[in-house]
N, C-alpha and C positions, 0 to 999 in steps of 0.2 A: 468470329463475325457473320460470316455463312449464315450460321444457326441461329443468329439476332436476324439478319436480313428476312428469313423464311418465317419467323416468328412474325415478324411485323406485316409480311404478305398475307398470312393466315390472320392476321388479327383484322386487317381489311376487309379480306374475303366475308369474314364472320360478321361483319357490321357493327361491333360491339359500340354501343352509343354512350360516350361518358359525357352527358350534357344534360342540362335541365328540364332539355324536353321528354325525357323518359326514367319517370321515378323507379320504374322496375328494372333491374338488371335482368336481362334475359340470359338465363346460363346457355351454352353452346357446347359444340363437340371440344374447343378448346378445354373444358373441365376434364376430360377423359384423356387429355393428352399428357402423359407422364412429363416429357422432357420439356413442355413448354410452361409447367409451374413456376421453377425460378425466374424464369423470364417474366412471367405474368407479376410474380412478385417484385421483381426489379423496377416494372414498368410504375405498378402501385406506389412503392418507396419513393421513386423519382416524382411522382406527383405530388407527394405528401410534402417531400423537401424543397422543391420549388412554390409552393403556394400556401406556406404558415411559415410563422416568424419561431425562432428559438430564442431566449433569452435567459442564458446562463447565470444572470446575478440573481434571479428569483429561485430562492430557496424555501420552499413552502413548508419545510421541517422547521424552519424558525416561528412557525406561528401556531401554537398549541392551540386547542380549543377556546380556553381562556382568552386568547388575544386574536378570536375572530368575532366579528359581528355582520348580522344578516338581517339587513332590512328592505322595505318597500316602502314608495312614495304614493299614497293615494290620495285621491280628489276628484272632484267634480271636473267636468271637461271645460277647458280653457282657465283653470284656474292657475296654472303656472308650471306644474310638475316636470314637465319634460324641460323647460328653461331652468329650474332649480338643478335636474341631474345634470344639465350642463356644466353649470357653474361648479358644483362640486367634484365634478371631473376635472375643471380646471384647477380648482382649490388645491387637489392633491398631486397635480402632475399629473394625472393619467392621460389628457388633451392637454396641448398647448393653449394658452388664451388667444382668440383670435383663429385658431387654427382647425380646420374642418367646416363644418356647416354648421348652423343653428339646428336645435331638436337631434344632437348627434345619434341618439338612440331610438328616433323615427327614423327607418331606413326605406321603407315603403314608398313609392311614388304615391300612393293615396294618402299616406298619412302627412305628405308634406304638402299636397293640393289642399287636404280639407284642414290640415291643424290638428289633428285628433293622433291619438295613439290608438294602434289596432294590434299589434303584436306585442306581449310582454318582451323587454329585452332584459340582459344581465351584463354587468360591467364590474371588475373587481380594482378596488382603490386600495393604496397602501397609507396610512398617517399615521404622524409621531404624536402622542398624547401623554402627558404627565397626569396619571392615575394612581392616587395614593402613595402621591411622594415619588413615584418611578416612572422615568421617562421610557414610555415603550412605544414600540412600532406595532400598530393593528393593521389587520387585514379584515377590509369591509367589502360587504357584497351588496352593491346597489341592484334592484330589480323596479326598472320603470314600468309600471303598469297601466292599461288603458282605464278610462273614465266612464266610458259610456256603457249603460245596463246590458246592452246585447254581447258585449265583452267581459261579464263578469266571471265568466269561464276561465279567461286570462288571468283575472284577477285571485282566484282562488286558487289556480297554480303556482302564482306568484306568492303569495302568501303562506302558502305550505312549505316554503322552503325557508321562511323567514320567523324571526324570534320579536319583531317589533316594526313599526310603521311610523313614517313621518305623515300626520293628517293636514294637507295643504288646504285652507281656505284663502279665496278672495277678499282683501281687506276692505272692498267696495260692495260685492257682492253677498257677501257673508254666507251663512250656512246654506246650501240649495240641495235639491233632493237626493241627487247620487253621492253627495257628502254622507248624508244619513244613512243610505246603503252601505257604501265603503266601510264607514265606521263599524256599524254592525257586523259585517263580514269578519272586520279585525277582531272584534271585541267576542264575537262566537268562537274565533282559534286561539282565544286566550293570549293575544301580543300585545305588548307594552305599546302605547298609543302616545306620539309627541305632538301637538298642535304647533302647528306652523302657520302664523298668518303672514300673507305673502301680499306684493304688491302694494305695501305702504307708501309708496312714493307716488301714488295717484293722488290728484286732488281731491278726487270722491271719497278717499279713504277713511273709514271710521274704525279703526282695531279695538278700541272699546266696546264700541256695540257689538262685534263680533265676539270677542273674548266671553260677554254677558251671554251671547247665544250659544255658545260652546257649553258654559255651565249650565244655562237652563237646560238644554235639550240631552246632553252627554254626561253632565256631571264630572265635568274636568276642569281641575284646578285652573285657574286663570294665573298663579304664578308660573305655571310649567309652559305657558304659551310664549314662542318664539317670534319676535318680529324681525320678518325680512323683505328685503327686495331682489328677487332674484335677476331683476334688471339691471340695478346699478350695483348689486352686490352687497347693499346695506345689510348688518346684519347676518352674514353667512358665516362667518368667524365661529359663531356659536352652535352651528347645527352639526356639526360632526362631533365636538366634545360631548353635547348632549345624546349623540346615537350611542357614544363609547360607555357613557356614565349611567345611561338610563335602558337600555337593552339589554336583556342578557346572552351571554354566551350561547352557542349550541349546545344541547345537552347529549350529544351522543357519546358513545364509548369507545375510545381508541383501541381498546383490548378485545372488544367483539368482532365476530366476523363482519365481512363485509355487506353493508346495506346501504343501497341507492335509490331516492327517488326521482323518475324519470319526469321532468317539468315540462320539456318540449322537445320538438326536432323537426328539423329541415332538410331540405335536400341541396346537396354542395357538388357543383360540376366536376371538381376535381376529386374530392374527399368522399364523397356519395352521402350516406344519412348522418347528420350530425348531431348527437344526442346532447341536450342540456340536462345536469344533473345536480342533484346536492348529495354529499356524501352524509349518510345520518350516523353509521357505525363503519369502524375499521378503516381501512385506506384501499386506494386504488393504484396499480402500477401499470404501465405500459408493458405489455407483452403478457400480461396474466389472461386468464379467461374467465368470461362472465357468462351468467345464465338469465333469463328473462322468467319471473313467477308467472306473468301471465301468459306467454307462449309456451313455454319450456324449451325453448331452443336456445344453443350456446353460441357464443360468440368470442373470438380473439381480440384484445385490445390492440389496435393498432397505433392509436393517438391520444393523448390526453393531456389537457392543459386546463387554462383559465382563459376567461375574456377580460383583456386588458387594454383597450376595451373591444380589440381584436384578438383572434386566437393567437393564443401565444402557450407553446410546448413547454409544458414542465415536467412531464414523465412519470408524475405523482398527484394523485389528489388525498388529500387527508379528512379527518373527521371533521364535520362541520363545515369545508369547502365547497362551494359551488362553482362548476366548471363544466367542461365539454369533453364528450367523448366519442370516439371514430371507431366501431367496432365491425366494421364489413356489412351492417345491414343493407338490405338490397332493395329495402321500401318502408317509406314512413310509416305504412299501415304495420310493420313490425314493432315500431317504437308506438307502443302506445301510450298515453300521457295518463300518469299515475301509476305505472309498473314499478316493481321493485327491481333493481338490477341486484344480483348478487354474485359471490364467488362459488365458481364452477364445483359441482359434487358437496358444497356445504348446505345444510341444511338451518334455515333463518324462516323467523314469522314475517310474511310479506307486512309491507307498511299500510296503513289505511287508503293510500291513495286519494281520489277525489271522486266526487260525485260523477255519473256518467252524464255525457253531454245529451241534453234533451231538447229536439228540434221544436220550436214553436211556429214558425212560417214556413211555406212551401211557394215554390214557383217553379213555373217550367220555363224551360231556355231553349230557345230553336235558333238555328242558323236564319239570319234575313234571306240567303238563298241557299235554297235545298242542297245545293250540289255541296256546300261549304261545311256539310256535317263531319266530315275528318276533322277538319279544320280545327272547329269548335270541339270535336272531342280531345284533340291534344292539348287547346288551350285550359280546357277546364281539368285535364290530368296536372298540368303544371303548376295550377293554383291550388288542386286540392294536394298535391304535395306538401307545401308549407301550411295547410289549413286542414288540421285532422277534423275541425268542428263542422265541417259541411258534407252532408249526406249527399250522394249523386245515383241516380238510378235511371236508367236508359226507358224512353216511352215514345209513342206515337200518337200523333194528332191527324185526325182527317183534314184538318185546316190548314197545319202549320207542317205535318211531314214528322222526320224523325228529329227527336231531341231528348232533352234530359229535364226529371225532376229534381230538384234541388230542394234539399231542407238545411234551414237557416237557426240561430240563435235567436233573431230578431230582426225588424225592420232595417235598421240602418246596416248591420252585419249583412243582410240582402244586398242592400243598395250599394256597399263597399265591394261586395264581391263581384256584382253586374258591372261598377265601374272597372276594375281591374281585368274583368275579363272582355268589357267593350274597347280596351287599350290592344287587344292582341286579336280580337274576331267581332265583326256586326253581327249581332243577336237581336232576337225579339223576346221580350219577356212578358208571361202573362200575370194576370191579376194574384196579388198573392193570397195564401188561402190559409187554414190552421186546420189541425186536425180533428176531426168530429168521431163519435161514436152512435152508430143507430142500432136500436136494438128491433127486432121484426116480432111478431104474433106468434111466430114459431120457437121463439125464445133463443135464436140467432142475433149474435152481435156482431157489428162489420166496424173496422176503423177505416176513417175515409181521409186521406192527404188530398187526392184529388177530386174535385165536384163530378167531373166527367165519369168517374168511375161508379158515380151513386146511381142505380136504375129510374128513369123518369116515370115509369109506371111497373113498379116491384111487384110481384105475383102474391107477395106476404105484406101484409099492412103493416106501416111503421106503428111502433106502440111509444117506443119512448126514444129521445135524443138526447146529447149531454155535448156541450161545448166547452172549452178552456177557459179559465178565468186567471186573472191578474191580480193581485192589492199593488193600486198606484197609488204614488207618494207625489204629491203637489204642492209646492211653495209659489205663493203669489202676493205680490202688492194687495194691501187689506182692502184698497177701492175694487177689485175684482172679483170677489167672493161670489156676489150674487150672477155674475155671467158665467162663473166655472161651475156653480151647481146648476144651472140652466145646461149648460154643455153636457156634464155627466149626464143628467137625468134623460136626455134627449139619445145618449148613447148606453142606456139600459143599465147606468151605475147604482150602486147602492153605498151608501155613504158609511163609512165604518169609524170615522175620526174626524173633530174638528175643533182647533185651537189656533192660540195666537204664539207665535215666536215672541214678537214685541210688539211697540205700539202701531207697527208699519207693516207687520209681514204675517200670512195666516200661513198655517201648516192644515191640509187635507189628505183622508184617505180614503179609497173608493174600492170597491172591486168592481171591476170591469170585465166585460165579454173580451177576450181577446182580439175576437175578430172585428170589435168596434173601434180597435184603437191601432190596428195592424194597416190601414191606409193612409188617412190624412187627419187623424186625431192630433198628432203633436203638430201639425201645422196650423191647424184651427186654436190649438190653445196658445201658440205663441202669436196668433193674428189677433184673438180677443185681448189679449193681456199686454201688445204693444213690444212683446219679444222678453217679457219681464218675468215670466213664469219659468220654473223649472219642474221635470217631469222625470219620474224613476219608476220601473216596475220589478215586480218578482213575481215569478208565477205561482198560480194557486191551484186548487181543486178544479176539477171537472165539475158544472151544473148543469143540471135538466133545463130543457129549452125548448119551444115549439119552432122546430127549423125545418125549411123546406128546400128543395133545390129549384132553382131559377133557371132555363132555359133560353136561349136567344137561338130565335129561328130566322133563316135567310131563306125565303121562297119554301116555306115548310121544312128545311132542312136544320137539323140543330149544328149548331158551330159550338163542338164540344170545348175548346179553348176559352170558349167565354161564359161557360157554365160556372154557376155559383151558388153557394149556400148560405141564405139569409134567413132572417126570423120572419115568421108569417106576416106579423105587423107592418114591417117594413117592406114586403115584398114589393107590393103596387107600386111604391115611389122610387124604389132602386130599379124595377122593370121600366118604370118610365121614363127615368133619366138615362138607362143604358140605350134602349131607342132611339131617343131624341139625338144621344151622342153621336148613335153610330149614321144614324140618316146625314149628320153634316160631314162626316168621314168619307164613306163610301162612295166612290165616284158612280156616276150615272150610266146605264147601259142603254142598249138599242131595244131592252124589253122592261118592263116594271118589277121593280123589287119590293117585296112587302118583307119587313122587320118587324118582328114580334117576339113576346117575353112571355113566357109560359112557364105554369106550374104543373107539371104532368100534362094531360090534355087539355087545361084551360088555360085562353089566352088572357093575359092582364094587362098588356099595352100593346099597342101596335102603331107603326108610321110605314107609311108608304111611300119610295122612292121612283118617281115618273119617268117614264120611259123618254129619250130622246127620240123626237117624231121627225123623221126625213120628209120633206115636202114633194109627195109623189105627183102632187098636180100642177107642181111648177110648170110642165112642159105641155099641159092640157089646155089648149085654147078652145073653146067653145066646143060644138059636138053635142051628143045627146048625153042626159045626165047619167045614164045607165053606163057608159064609160068611166066616168068619176068613181063611181059606185063600185065599177067594177077592181080600179087600181085599190081603192081605199080597204077593200075585203081582202084583196090579196096582201097587202102590208099587214092586214090585222092578223091572218092566219101564220105570216112568216114571222110575226112576234109571238105568238103562241109556241111555236115551234122553237125560237131562240131561249125562251123563258124555261122551256122542257130540258134543253140541252145546255144551255149557255151558265157560265160559272159566275161567281161572284168573289172578286178580289178585294181582299179586307187590307189596306193599308197598314202598316207598323203605327203612323201615329195615333189610329183609334186603338191599338191595345195600350199606349201611352196615357190617350185621355182617359180610358175606361180605370186606369189606378187611381183617379181621382173621385172615384163614386165610392162612397161609403155603404 
């Protein structure tokens, strides 16, 4: 007992943090003290035992590959996929009916507040079904995926572990833009597609029209469509039999060496890094040693099991099964999504994995109070533990001090990250930007993510510049076609496709510069169409463009946090809007403030914020006029001196308002 007491005192003195504010376990002198190793192992085992469940009745060896089905639910935002997931979990007895919260698999606070799915989740279900005259129990893995375009990275990870999908479509709204995008993701992955017409209980539901849309757009057999209502439970009894009969079992070989696909990872305050994996070949058992194809590091398997729907220890994962692994990884950075995990010292071919994350939107994040930088650093570290798709780099601004430049998959991804960040720390976010490429007369090229990094008056002449574009899919009621064509033309769009889905709805494809849609395009689209438009985009190539850097000057000094890159034809209008908005939000000072927008040394817009003037003649009753002139001259000189040494504070509202400028 005395040695245990000494160990606990040493642990306390070394301050090993086993909480979610520190993703990275920091090795200390404890690792080099041999007599403490058994005690550290005992403490770690105690943590596992007290914070995970074990269900001895689950024997995964009873489920060979032919009795396993892995499927995802894909749909447009708010077409009911999370509710359908809830009903399937209740139908199989995985959760009790009415037990727990709605949208059970949406576990983030922001998911519940917004009613959207941000992080893909997995749940294992067991269902008995009579297949080919034999009553058999099947193991079914359900992966709940996000619907928004910004989280298509999450969707691709989910689909890589599946052999089929449920394509959920709202019976009233019909096929929407993200329905199209998600269908083609599944189609390209060669997955079986089961169409599910949901919300048939709604008064405006028209399932026949939706079935015709699915046939005309995707060439899906109308007889294969399932009519359901996840809210009332109508038609749900046919979903799981369709999954078992129409989706093939996983194709892996149980006799081959172990190969696992790493689908996701997150940090748990007790277990450390928990990896979600799909076993493609072979089997994984607790106590074995595995290696990473991406990093070359090796790990001991400390815990293994399934999500049913919480973590359940099984001690083994067999071919075709999806579950979790705890391997002692010290940081989620070691768990690279799409990595292949395999048996230590065995020789295997790595799995294809996923496309690398490509950041399309960048924004600066600064503490509202400069002294809170460390608190912001901790908050960002905590969030990036569980979101590997955000890039973070430190940067400094003369206007805002120390902060971070973060890269995101899209605007909603950025908005969700900022919302989660503001729950922990008060921050200022700069205008979102996209990556550009500039070429100079000497042949050199620079990649610009932060407009402030681009010289306003470069020594070399800019000879060419490129900006990223997207292929946008827009589905709208036919009466709004003219207004949308005008909107896309104003945003420098190029029409690629235009057709009608049916007599009421039009389908349009445009090539648009990403910069034109990154700020307020979606809001304007919804406003013009009274909320009936649906919008989705996928990244396309860079295209040549005539771009310039627009600087904002206060009393001749550039504000680096407000620099932006715009098309030359739009520079004057954008500059004028920026200076007009700044004039409204900057407080008046005792000296005059000149607000200017400039391209290089050329001023293209200006506003003047007049000084507050004290009445220095208030106590001057009569007397010679020279006395008054002397007082006024003295005031004038004082204002000049204040203008020279005074500073202008830009309130946070100004930065938020500038987000609305296109």
